[in-house]
N, C-alpha and C positions, 0 to 999 in steps of 0.2 A: 745560262743560255737556253733558249727554247729549241725544240725539235718537232717538226711536223711528222705525223704518222700516217702512212698509207697502207693499203692492202693490195697485194698482187693477186689478181683474180684467177691466176693459174690454180690456186688452191681450190677453186670451185669449178674447174673446167667441165666436169661431168654434169654438174647441175646446170651450167650455162647452156650446154647442148640441148637439154630438155626444155628449159624455160629461162631464157636470158632475162626477160623483164622481171620475172618473179625472183630470180636470184639477186639481181641488183636491188630490188626492193628489200629483200632480207638482209643484204649487206648494210643498207642504210638503217634498217631497224636495229641492227646490231651496234649501231653507234659510229659507223665509219662515214666519213665525208670525202676522203681522198682515196682514189683507186689508181692502180696501174694495170695495164692489160698486156697480154703476151701476143695478141693478134687482133685483127679487126672484127673477128667473130662474124664475118659475112655481112656486115652491116654497112650501108652507105653512110656518108657524113650526116645526112638529114635524119636517118633512122637512129644513129648513135646519139646525135644531139638531142633528139626527142626523148630518148631513154634517160639521158643524164638530167635533163630538165625535169622529167617526171619524178625521178628519185631524189633529186637534190645532190647528186654525187658530182664530184669534180675529177676529171681525168688528168692527173698530174704527170703521168709518164706512160710511155708505150715502148714495147720491144719491137724492133724492126728486123731482127735477124742480123746477118753479117753486114757490116758497113759497105754500101754499094753506091758508087758514083752515078750509076745509070738509073737508080730508083729513088735516090734521096729527095729529089725535088717533088716527086709524087707523094712521098711520105710526108714531107713538110706541108704540102698543100692539103692533104687529108687531115692530118693531126693539127695543123695550124687553125683550121676551122673550128676545132674543138678546144682550142686554148691550151694544148699540151706544151709544157715548157722543157720536158726532158725526153729525148729520144735515146733509146738504149740499144746498142749493138752488142755482139758477142757470140759466144759459143763457136768460136773459130778453132780449127785444128791446124797445127803447123807441122810440116815435115820434120820428123825427129832428127836432131843433129844438124839442122840447117838454119842457123839464126838469120842468115841472109833473107830467107823468106819472111821471117817476122819483121825485119826492117822494111821490106817492100810493103807489107801490110800497114806499117806505121805511116808511110807516106799517104796511103788511102785514108787512114783514120784522121790524119791532119787535114786533108782536103775536105772530107765529108764534115768534119768538125767545123771547118771554116765556113762552109755553106750553111750549116746549122746556126752558127753564131750570127751570120748576116741576117738570119731570119728570127733572131731573138730566142733561139732554142739552144739548150746545152746538150751536147752529145756525150753519152756515158758508155763505158765498156762494162758489161756484166760478165764476171768470171764464173767459170765452173772449176773443175779440178784440173783439167788438162792444161790450162794456161800456166800452171805452176810446175809442169814437167820441166826438168832442167835441160837446157841447151847450152853446151859448153860451160856447164856448172852453174849457169844462171837461169832461174825460172823465166819462162817466156813472158810472164806478166811484168817482170822487172825490165826485160828488153823493151816491152811496149811503153811502160811509164817513163823510162829514161830516154826514149827516142820519139816521143810525141810532145807537142806543145801543151803545157798545162792549161792554157787559155782555150784550147781547141778540143781536148779530150779529158773528161773527168772519169771518175771510177764509181760504179755502182758495185760496191764490194759485197759479195755474198760470203758472209763469214763462215757459213756451214761448208761451202765447197772449198774455200781456201784451207780450212782446217782438215778437210778430208784429203787434201793433197799433202798433208804432213807439215804444213806451214804453221808456225807460231803466229796466229793472226793478230794477237795483241802487239807483238814486236813489229809485225808488218804494218799495222796501223800507226805505230809510233813513227815509223819511217815515212809513210806515204799519206798521212792523215789529211794533208793539205790538198791532195788530189781527189779525196772522197766527197762526192755530192750526195750519195745515198748509201745508207747501210741496209743491206738485205739480210733479214734475220730468219733463221730457223735453228733447231737444236738437234743434237745427236744423243740418243738414249744410252744409258750406261750398260744396258743389257743387250745391245745390238748384236746381231749375228755376224758382224764383221768388225775388224779393227777400224779405229777412226781413220788412220792413214791408209788410203786406198793403195798407195804405192808399196805397202808392206803386206803383200800377199794377195791383193785383189786384182791389180793390174801391174804389169811389169814396168818399172820406171824407164826402161830403155826401148820399149816397143812403140810402134806407130799407133797413135790413138785415133779413135773415130767415135761416131755416135753409138756404135755397138757397145762401147764400154758402159753406157748408161743402163743397158739391160742388166748389168751386174749389180746395180744399185737401185733397182725398182721395188725392192722389198719394203713394205710399209714399216716394218720393224726397224728400219734405219733412220726413221724420222720421229720426232716427238715435239710436243708443244713447247713454246718458249719458257725457259726456266725449269723444265722437267728433266732436262738432259745434263750433259757434262761440259758444254761450252761456256766459257766465261763471259756470257752475254752482258751481265751487269757492268763489268769493267769496260767492255767495248762500247756500250751505250754511253757511259759516263765520259769516256775519252772523246767520243764523237760530239757530245754536247759541249764539252769544254773547248773543243777546237772549232765549234761553230758549224759542224756538219748540219745542213738544213733539214735533211730528211732521213727517216728510217722507214723501211717498208717490210711488212710481214710477208714472207714468201714460203708458205707451208706446202712443199711439193706433194707430200702424202701424209695421211693421218690414219691412226688406228681407231679413231672415234668419229662421231658424226661431224662432217665438215663445218656445219654451222656452230656446233659446240666448240670446235677447234678455233674458229676465228674469234669467238667470244672469250675463250680462255687466253688466247694470245693478246687480245686487247687488254684484258685484266692484268696480265703480266706487265705491260708497258705503262699502265695507269699508276703503278707504284712509284714511277720516277717523276720528280718535279719537272715542270716545264714541257711536258709532252702535250702536243696539240692535235686533237683528232678531228 
């Protein structure tokens, strides 16, 4: 099976602030054709379309924040003009110990996903670590997957963040591989100044979580390039390919090396696998 490879531009957020056009040109020069963005970067549809045409890049996916019925039509209008096929929601925080609130959100995910499907777009949920906090002994992410329609909500599984939540991501993939549309890849270094499992001493597993928790994981030493760390990425990638997962996206939150060197090294790691299309 083949798998298409994309690059999440969050990896180059600081470079894009200084020179968006120049950054996109360097991404194309590094051999990437498919990109995913985390926001509109202040550009109109016409401006973004011109940048994509100039660099030959294709915008395969876009993050839109939390799923919102009030804004989804505007998101579809903007990204539809750019040919985006995957809209990605996520980074939600749920009241600790209240699974009923998760179920309410599932209703929203289904409705937003239905609107996306009507417009030829797939809605995906991108996880971080907090979605694997246990509510009534069950991770929130499992509540979400078990209470949403597979035809309306897919998963952009960030294997780094699921692993940082103490989840055996390989076992999770075995269970939910049919829900995965995109694998988000980054790696965790062996000499990191924290344990892999954030719920083992970094954050309390029973506390209410918020965006402030990410301040605890902003250290660049907690991230490394693909294949240089301890996550079983090769096994995950082969599982995804065998199951027909169509996309894998490199999502390097932070790096200790030059960011352009980082995206080239990450691409080189994926080039070792048969059937990867850049």
